[in-house]
N, C-alpha and C positions, 0 to 999 in steps of 0.2 A: 307480797313483798319482794323486793330485788333479792335475788339469790347471788352468792359470792362463792365460787369455787376456787380455792387456792390449792394446787396440786404439787406436792414436794416430793423429790426422790432424793434419798440421801444413803449413805453407807451405814452399815451395821455398827452400833456402839454399845458397849456394856456400861451401865451407869449405876452408881451407888449413893446412898445418902438421901435425906429429905429435907434438910433445912437450907434456907436461903437468906439473902440479905439485901438491904437497900441501902447504896451508899449515898446518904443524904448529908452526913456530917462534913462540913467544908465544902459543900457543893458550890461551884461556880457556874452560874447561868451563862451559856455561850453568848447570849445577848449583850452581856454586861461589857464584853471586850470585843464585840464585832461591829460597832458603829451602827447601832440599830438593826441588827439581824443580817447585815451584809457580811462580807468576808474580810473586811477591813483593809489595812495598808497592803499586806501581802498580796491580796487578790488585784488591787489597783496597779501594784508594780507589775505584775504578769501582764495585765492588760496594756500598760504602757509599753512594754517590750514588744508585744505583738504589733502595735501601732508603728513603732519606730523602725522595726525591721522591715515591715511591708513598705513603708515610705522610702527607706534608703535603698532598698533593692530595686523597687520601681523606677527610681530616678538614677539608676547606676550606669556605669560605662557600658555595661552589656547591652542596654536597650538600643545603643547606636551601632552595634556590631552584628546583632543577630540576622540582619538582612543581606550582609556582605557576603554574597555567595557566588558571584561570577564577576569576571573582569576581561574584556575584550582585548586589552593591552597587555595581558599576562605574557610573560617570557616562557616559552616551551623548553623544558630541560631535558636533554638527551639522557637516556638511562646509562648508568655507569657503576662499575663495582666499587669505584673509590667514593670517598666522601665528597659530596658537592657543596662548595663554599658559596655563600652569598656575601658579597662585600658592598653591595650597593647602598648609597645613602641618598635621602631625599624625604619627601613628605610622606607619600604613600606609593607602593609599588606591589606587583603581584608576580608569582612564578606558579607555572603549571608543571606537575610531575606526573608521569605515567610510565609504568615498567618497573624495573628493579634498580636499587641504589645501595650503596655501601653506608650511607649516612647523610645527614644535612647538618652543615655548621654555618650559623650566622656569625660572621667574623668582622668586627670593627664596623658594625652597621648602625647608622643612625636614621630613624624613621619614626613617624607617628603611627603608621600601620604598615605592617608586612602581611600580605594575603598569600597563603600557600594553598594551592588547589591540588588535591590528591585525587587522581582518576585511575583507579585500579592499581595502586602503588604497593610495592613490597621493598621495605627498607630493612636490611640486616647488618648488625655490627657485632662481630665476634670479640673485639678487643676494646671498645669503649662505648660511650653514649651514642645512641642512634640518631637523636635529634637534639642539638644543643646550641648555645650561643656563647661568644667570647668577646669581651670588651665592647659591649653594644649599648646603645641608648634607644631602646625601642619602647614606645608606649604601649602597644598591643600587637598580638600576632593573631591572626584568624586562620584557622585550618578548615577548608571546605571539603567535605567527603563525597565523592562519587563512586559508585560501585563498591567492590570489596577491597579493602587496604589492610596492610599489616606492617607493624613496626616492632622489631625485636632486637634486644641486646642480650647476649649471653655471657658478657664479660663479667668478671667477679667484682662485686661491689659497686656496680655502675647501674643508673637508671636508664630505661629505654628512652624517655623523654625527659629532659632536664632543662627548663628555661627560667629566665629571671623576669621576663616581660609578662604583662597580663596576656592571657591565652583564652581563646574561644573555638569551640568545635561547632560546625554547623553543616548544613547540607542533608542529603537524603541517603547517604551511603553508610557503609559500616567500616569501622576502624578496630582491628585487633591489636592490642598492644601487650607485650610480654617481656619481662625481665627476670632472668634467672639469678641475678646478682643482688637487686635491690628493688627500687620502686618502679611501678610501669609508668606513671605520670608523676613528675615532681615539678612544682613551680613555686617560685618565692613570692608571687603575687596571686591575684584572683584568677580563677579558671571557671569558665561557663561552657555549657553544652546545651544545645537545642536541636530538635528534630532528628538528628542522626542517631546511629547505634555504636555503642562501645562495648567491646569484650576485652577484659583485662585479666592477666595472670601476673603475679608478682611474688618475689621472695620476701618482700617487705610490705609496705602499703601499696595497695592498687592505685590510689590517688592521694597525693599528698600536697596539699596547697595552703595558701594563707586564707582564702575563702572560697566556697563552691557554690555555683548556681547551676541548676539544670531545669529545663522546662521542656515538655512535650517530647521526650526522647526515652530511649531504651539504654540501660546501662547493666551490663552483666560482669560481675566479679567471679570468674571461673574458680579462682584460688588465690588467697593471699596469706602470707605468713604473719602479717599484722593486719591493720585496719583496711576495710574496703574503701571507705572515704574518710579521710582525716584532714581536718581544717585547724590549723593551729596560728595564733597570734605569733608575731615575730618576738625575738628575745628581749627587745627593748620595752615591750608593752608590760606595764606594772599595774594597770587599772582596767576595770571592766570597760569594754567598748562593743558597739554593734557595727563598727566599721571594718572589722576583721575578725577572723576565727569563727565565721558563721557557715552553715550550710542551708541553702534555700532550694527546696525541691517542689516543683509544681507539675502535676500530671506527668510524673516520671514512672516508668516500668523499670524497677530496680531488683536485680537478683544478686544475691551475694552469698558465697560460700568462703568463710575465713576462719583463721585461727586467732584473729584479734577482734576488735569491735566492728560491727557492720557498718555503722555510721558514727563518727566521732567528731565534736566540734569543741572548741574551747569556750564559746560564748552562747551561741543561739542556734538551735535547729528548728527551721520552720517547714512544715510539710502540709501541702494541700492537694489532694487528688493523686491518682495513680495507683500502682501496685508494688508492694514491697515484700519480697520473699528473702528473709534473712536467716542464715544458718550459721551459727559460730560453734566452733570445735575447740573446746578448752583442753589443754594439756595439764595433767594433774602430776604433781611431784611430792616426794616425802621429805622429811625434815633434813635428811643428809644433803639435799640439794638447796637448803635455805639461803646460803651465802651466794651461790651462783645466780640465783634469780632475785636477790635482794628482797627477800621475804623476812617477815616477822612471825613470831610464834602465834599471834592472833589471826594470821592468814590461814592457819591450818583448821579448817572448819568442815572438812569432809571426811566420810568414812567409805569404805568399799563394801557394798552389799551385793555378794555374788559378782556379776560383771558390771554392776550399776554403781555410780557414785551418788552419795546422798548427803546433803548439808545437815549439820546438827547445830544445836544451841551452843553458845559460847561456854557455858558451864556443863557441857555433855559429860555425863558420869563416866563414860567408858573411855577416858583419856589414855588408858594403858594399850588401847588397840592403835593399830597404825593410822595415823592421821595424814590427810592430803591437803594440798593447796593447789590453786590455779598458779601456772607459771606465769601468766600475764592476763591482763583484763580481755574478756571477751564477751562484751555486752552487745545487745542488739543495736539499740540507739542510745547514744550518751552524749551529754554535755558535761564538761567538767570545768573546774576553776583553772585560771591561769597560774602557772608557777614560774618564778624567776630567781636567779641566784641571790642569796643573801649577801649584800655588799660588805657585811662584817665578818662573813665566814664563807669562803668558797665552796666548802663541802656541804653546805646547807642550802635548801630552797625556801622561799617564802610563798605561801599560796595567797592569792587575791581572792577574797570571798565576797560575794555580792548577791543579794536576792534577786537580781535581774537575769542571772544565767537562767536560760529557759529553753524547754522543748515545747513548741506549740504545734499541735496538730489539728487542722481544720477538716481534713478528709482524706480518704484513701482506703485501700484495702491492705492489711498487713498480716502476714504469716511469719512468726518470729519463733524460731527454735533455738534457744541459746543456752549455753553452759552457765553463763554468768547472767546478771540482771537482763531482762528483756528491754525495758526502757527505763533510763535512770537520768534524772537531772541532779547533777552533784552541785551543792551549794546554791540551788536555786529552785525553780518552779517547773512543773509539768502541767500543761493544760491540753486536754482532749476535748475538742468541740465537734467532732464528728469522725466518721470512718468505721471500718469493720476490722476487728482485731481477733486473731487466733493465736494464743500464745502458749508455749511450752518451754519451761525454764527450771533449772536446778536451783535457781536463786529467786530474787523478788521478780515479780511480773512488771508492775508500775510503781516506780518509787522516785521520790525526790527528797531534798534535805529541807525544802520549805514547804511549798504549797502544791499538793496534788489535786487538780481540779478537773472534774468530768461534767460537762454540760449536755453531751449528746454522744451518740455513736453506739454501736453493738460491740461488746467486749466479752470474748469467751477465753478465760485463762483456764486451760486444761490441766496444768500442772505447775506448781510453784512452791517455793519455800514459804514466802508471804505474798499475799495476792496484791494488794494496794496498799501502799505505805507513804507517809510524809509527815512532816512536823504538823501540817494541817492537812486534813482530807475533806474535800467538799464535793458532794455529788447532787447535781440538781437536775440530771436527765440522763438518758442512755438505757440500755438494756445490758446489764452486767451479770455474767455467770462465772464464778471462780472457785476453783479447787486449791487448797493450800495445805502444806505439810505442817506449817505452824499457824500464826495469826492470818486470818482472812483479810480484814482491813485494820490497819494498824496506824495510830498517830503517836509518833515518838520522835524525840529529837535530843541531840547532845548539846544544843545550843540554848543557853540559860535564858535568852531573850525570847524564845518561843514558848507560848502557853498553848499546848497542844489541844486540838479539838477535831472532832469529826462531826460534820453536818451533812445529813441526808435530807433533801427537800423535794426531790422528784427522782423520776426514773424508776426502773425495776432492778433491785440488787439481790442476787441470790449468792449466797455464800456457803460452801461446804469446806469446813476447816477442822483440821485435827488439833490445832491449838485454840485459842480464843477466836471466836467468830468475828466480833467486832471489838477492838481493843484500843482505848485511849488512855495516854498518860495524863490527859486532862479530862475534858468533857465530850459527851456525846449528845447530839441533838437530832432527834428524828422529827420532821415537821411536814412531810409530805412523801409521796412515792410509795412504793411497795418494797418491803424489806423482809427478806427470807433467810434465816441462818439455821444451818445444821451445824450444831456446836460439837465440841470434842468427845472422845470417849473417856479421857482421863479426868479424874476429879480435881486435878490441880488448875484446870482451865474452865472456861464457861462460855456460853454462847454470846453474852454481852458482858463487857468488862470495862470499867471506867474508873480512874482514880478519884475523880472529883463529881461523878454523878452522871446519870443518863436522864434526859427529859425527852418525853414523847408529847408532842403538841399537834400531831396530825399524821395522816398517812396510814398505811397498813403494815402491821409488824407481826410477824411470826418467828419465834425463836425456840428451837428444841436443843436440849443438851443434857449434860450431866447435872446432878445435884450437889455435888461437893463444894462447888464455889458459885452457886447461883446467885446472880445479882439482879434484883428487880429495879425497875425505873424508879426515879425519885417522885415523892408525893406533890412536888411543884410543877408536875406535868399537867397540861390542860386537857389531854384526851384520856379517857378511861383505859385502864390496863388491867388485864386478867393474868395472874401468875398461878399456874395449876402445877401441883406436885403429886407424885405418886410413889409409895414406898416400894412398889414392884414395878418392873419394866413394862412399858407399852411395847408389844411386840412389833418387829419390823413388818411392814406390809399392812399395818392397821390404818384404816381411813379414820381420821380424827375430824370431828365436826363441832362447830359452835352453832347452837340453834337458839331461836328465840323462844317464849313460853308456848307458842302454838306449834312448835317443832319444825319452823321453817329454817333451812340452812342459811346462816349468814356467812360462815367461814368453813371450809373444809380442805383438808390435805391428806394425802396418803404418805406414810413414812415407812420406807424399808429400813430405817435406822431404829434400833431399840432407843427408848428414851424414857425418861422419868420427869422431865421438866419442860413445861410449854409456856411461853409468854406470848399472849395476844393482845393486840390493840387495833382497834378500827373505828371509824366514825360512827358505825351503826350502834355501838354500845352506848346506852342511855341510863342516867340516874334513876334508880327506883325500879327498873325493869328486870324480870327474871330471865335467866338463860341457863342452857344445859351444855355440858360437853360430853359428847359421844365417842367411844371408841369402837368402831364397827357397829354392831347393833346393840352394844351394852352402853347404858348411861353411866358415865364415870362420876358426874357430880352435877348438883344443881345448885345455883347461887344467884343473888341479887346484888346489882351494882349499887353499893351504898357509899362509895368514896372513890377517889382518883385511882387508888391502887387497891384491887381487890384479890386477895390471896385465898386460894381454895385448894382442898387436898382430899385424898381418899387413901385407904389401906388395902383396897381391893386390887386384884389383877384384872387383866383383860384377856378374854378368850374371843374366839370366832372372829379374827380381824377381817376387815373389808365390809363392803355394804354400808349399811346405816344411813342416816340422813346426809343428804349432799351426794349421794350416788357412789359409785365405786372408786372414785378418785381417779389418780393418774400418775404418770411418771415424769417428775419435773414440775417446776412451778407453772401455775396456769393463770388465766386472766380472770377479770371480773366480768 
């Protein structure tokens, strides 16, 4: 017989109680509202956004400018400590700069294209913006980089580069941009970067633009007081659009150290290929600074444990202790809804909410260490279709207000408050390992139009949660893949928790946890499930095995976590056949599958952990 070794490594837990429950009353089958087992309208919307943004970017203005890198007719500009003014008008013209300058001003210039060639340039302005324009009508400005170039403004409240025309950077050189007073690069329209290298330092945003496109380039944000990349729609935008407020990154090497968001866009973020190393550094404040930072009582969700800050539940019982809040958002990658002034009340803002707001990741290597959420789609969808992720965060790792969908990729969440969250969570592929302080995977929403669900139909999912392992305010459907859950130590939580029921129709499931709130899957599952309970703890380090009547191991795992409840489901379980569960060398129970849900238990303890059928086990989930 084929042997199945599932090797689990978890933290130690202390569990009490023996009784469990199966939430079948009021159960809603996920298929009833998913359009024949699909992910319904929400998933379709996410797919449409992916298509729209790719089509619009691929046909954008940038495609015509990326190859504009040389011009034999360029005017050579003599170095000067003064600001050099460009007042030429015409269709297209070019200037070549080499050496040191006090600034560049485009003044009363009309053109379809202004091409600036920087060949080992140093531009420093201590009293104003280093590069800017005044009273111009320019369609686009292209800056080609050769060698090492730097632009610096040390003036108070001034950007280093501030332009109102479309702006593109290309070439093979390096440009260092620094502003000690405001943004490094500020542009009222789209900005694009290809091939070259940018290094940015800013008191405010490193890049602040209408929309941002980058391909095959290197961008390093050495330090920024606010966002590394910030793309915002203009103030007149009051509906969702894919024409502005987006960030598009393809094969970009992006490093960011910031006190704000690593990447922030109003509407859509699309990423495919490249490497992304994002570190956000949140500043925590106490309630006496609430007004200064425009905070509310609900923002104070952190306590200090030694030198570490820790997020706590909204109903945290220790409210008499000093509570902290983040002074500003500092997420790794974030899309947020557009806000605009309320025409009836200037003191208020109206938020545009739309399910099309999306973060779409098709590939890349991501290392995110964030104080706030690591990847957050606000009012919209998060779609991960590939890539490698290593995430450490004090808040949620992957979260969206609508659909969080994972079809592929390797995701390692080393630390989080909640691991994967959304109104809907759908996992059809990938290799996911997560550790969470609260729920591991959570489907929850404040939107009454959302009927929450979690669907796992493929991939390998390993959850180590101190709260509920998998928790849905609606339903849970497991129809494929491999799911391993190390549940909580507290009896108020459990390894699998759903308000309207859990159905197991396929795949491999192993869940260990406490007994106080144990929930077994519903009897309208189509795959056999075994729920095993013990009124004494299974010792940490015990190798637990499911065997057939001949002693052949079907399922085995080693748990360094104490546990009393184990839920197992796999295709090998067959009606009418006998099976045993071993703890080390000791047989814990023998049972026969007589119905969809088989519940078995024992009053004995386990000694001599390790060994037994299935071998010595291992550390961490194994393969079949």
